[in-house]
N, C-alpha and C positions, 0 to 999 in steps of 0.2 A: 483396567485403564489409568492413567494418573493426570491429573491435571496440570498443563501446561499454560503459560503466559505469554502471548504474543501480542506487537506490536508491529501491525502490519501495512503503516505508513507513515515514513521517515526521510526528511529531505536533506543531502547532503550540500557541501560549499557550492555545488554547481549548480544549484537551483538561484537564480538570480535576489529571490527572496529570503535565502538562507543565509545562515551566518555562517562567515568565511571560516570561523572556528569548527565547524561541523565536518570534521574529515571521515573518511569513511573508517579509518582507524579508531579516531575517538569515537564515533557514532557505535561500533562494535563495544568499546571498551567499558562505555556508559550502557548500554544494554546486558552486558555480563553484571558489573556492579550493582544495576536494578533486579536483577534475578530474574531477565526475560529470558525466556527459551527458544524463541524465534524473534528474528527482526528483520522487514522488509526496507531495501533501501528504494527510494519511489521518487527520484527527481521530476521535475517538470519535463515532460517530453522527452527524456533523454534515459539512457540506459549507461552512460558514458563513464560514470564513475563504480560501474559495478565489478571491474574487474579488481579496483584497488578494496572495495569491500570484500571481495572473497578472498583474496589474500592477507586482508587482516584478520577475519575471521577464520582462516587456515591456523595464524598464528596463534592467536590469543582463545581458540576455541571455547566452549561450553555453551555457547548460542548457536543457533540455526541460523543462517543468512537464506534470506528470500531474495529474490534481485525481480525488480519491475520498474513502472515509471508511471506517474500520475499524469494521464493524457488527456488534454482540452481537445473535446469532440468539434465539429463544424458546429453543433448547435451550442456552443459554448460550457458543456458539462463537463466538468472535471469526474476522471475515471480513472481506480487505481487497477494497472494489470500487473499480474505477480505470476514467476516461473520459479519452477524449480532449479534448471539449471541455468549457469552462466551463459553458455554458448545461445542456448534459446532467446533468453532476453538481450544479448547483442545484436541478434541478427533481428530482433522485434523492434531494436532501438535504431537499427539502420532503415528500416522499414518503415517508422515514426518520422526520421527525420526526413526523408523523402515526401511525407504527406505536411512538414511544418510550415507555416505561411512563411515565405521570404521575407522577413524581417530584420535587420540586423542590429544585433544589441548595441546599445548606446549604456555603458558603463558607468558613467556618470551620473545617469537618470535612474540605471535597472540593477545597478551592480554587477562585479565581475563574476564570470563563470566559467571557473578553473577545474579543468581537468587535473586531478591528481595520482599518486600512484598510494601503495600501503606506507611509504616512509609519510608523507605530508609532502612530497616532491612535488610542484606544479609541471606538468606534463606539456600543458598546453593552456587556450582559451576557446571556449563554445562561442561561435562568432553570432550564429542565430541567437534572435530573442528565445529563447526556451519557453517564454510567458506567454505567447502567440498561442494561436490557436493551430489545429489541423483542419484537414477537408475531409475527415474521413468522420461521418455520421456514425450516431452511437450505434446503431443495429449492425454498420460495417467492421468497426472496432469489435464488438463482443464477439461476432464470428471468426475475426484473425484471431484474436485470441485464443478463444478455443479450437480453434483448429493448428495452435500452438501446442496445445496443452494446457494452457494456463489458467488462471482466475481472474475475474472481476469483479470489482466493488464498485459500485456505485459509492463515489464520496460523498462527506457531510451533505445528505440528502435535503439537513432541514435547514439550509441557510439560503438567504435570498438571494445570493447571484452563486453562480458556476455549481450549481446543483442539479439532478435530475428533473425535481420539481418546480424550483424555480424557472427553468427553459422549457420546460413541458407543460409543468402544470397537471398532469398525470402520468400513470405507470404506462410506459408504452408497451402495447402489445408483442410487438415483435421481438423483443430482447430476453434473453435467459442470461441474466443476470447471478452472479452465487453469492451475493451477500450485500448489504444497505450499509453503508458508515453512518453513525450519529455523532453528533458534536455533543461535548463534555454538558452542557445544558440540557439537550433534548431530551424527552421523554418515550420510552418505548412505545407506551399507551396511545402517544398522541401520533402516532403514525403508522401502527399496526394495521389499522383499517385502510392504510392506502398504498400499503407493499403487501402484494401477493401473501398469500399464508407459507408459501414453500419457501420465500426469503428469509433468511436470515438477520438480523441485525448484529452487526460488530463494531467495536469502539476502539478507536486508533489514536493515536496521540498527534498526527500529521504535523510532528516537531521540525520546526525549521530553526530551533535553537537546541543544543546540548542538553540545557537543563529542561527542557521538555517531553525526554526520550522517555517513554513508560509511565506520564503522567495519565493517559488511558490504555489501557489495554483488553484484550481480548482471551476469559480462562478457557481453554476446549481440554474437553477430556480424550485423552487419544492414547495411543500405547507406547507412542514414541514423537518426538518432535522435530517430523518430517512433512516434507511439502503434500505426500500422498495423504498421510493423516490427517493434513488441516484439511484438503479438499473432500475427503471423507466424514468428517466434522462439520462440515459446513452444509452437507449435504444430510447431517444424521444418521448415517450409516453403519453398519454394524458395532453398533455401541457407542461409537464416535459422536460428540456434541460440542455446542457450545455451554458449557456451566453458567447458567443465570447467577447473578451477582450474590444474591441472597443464599445462594448455597455454596459460596464458597468460605463464609464462616466458619464451618466445621465439615470442611469438605475432606473426603476419604478414600480411600483408592478405589471405590468403586461409587463414584459422584453421582448426584441426581441430576438427573439431565432431561431438559426439555427442550424441544426441537419441533418447530420452530419459536424461541422466544416471543 
């Protein structure tokens, strides 16, 4: 196994709270420069910039793109939904759009929501407000993503707003999430007792600006930087795993794995 670093939550210029400089092309370039092996595009409630993301990754190479969205559930929980294939992500994005609150974006208040191509040319603007909520409950979203072969990560569970615990107060028994994301200042030990033992913790940048890409990342011991390997690493299957930060100092081709951490 080899250790690969992945940043599984990054926003492009399409997210109204994201920097307009964060085009898919520049995101891929930044990920490559920071030696990330995998990076996920997860705009708020949309996958519309994923085609440009795929095209940029095909041009630059060196980093594996993962396609997805950070979806806001009916309970106002942020959930990262990830897919291996662009086509699957796009059909999922169309599904999410149907369930998004019918509120128009006000660019002067929330910012522009540009859909771009791999050359940073603006193709159009998303008119629906992307930072709104969907009418999908957490368990329904969880089932939908898994039915499409995707992965589900509860985003920034330690935050006092839009997190699983801020909205529900406890871990819901009816969901089968693949991982939980922690913010930079959160300690694993403070949250381990509140999360089922089989659910691993990951660290993502949740970057809305280019300079934040990779500021937090997760190290995975995998045979290759692919989506299937990532899924196995989250499960701790067949020798794949999340590599605890302390083990990265002296990582070897056969790193020490502890799952769940």
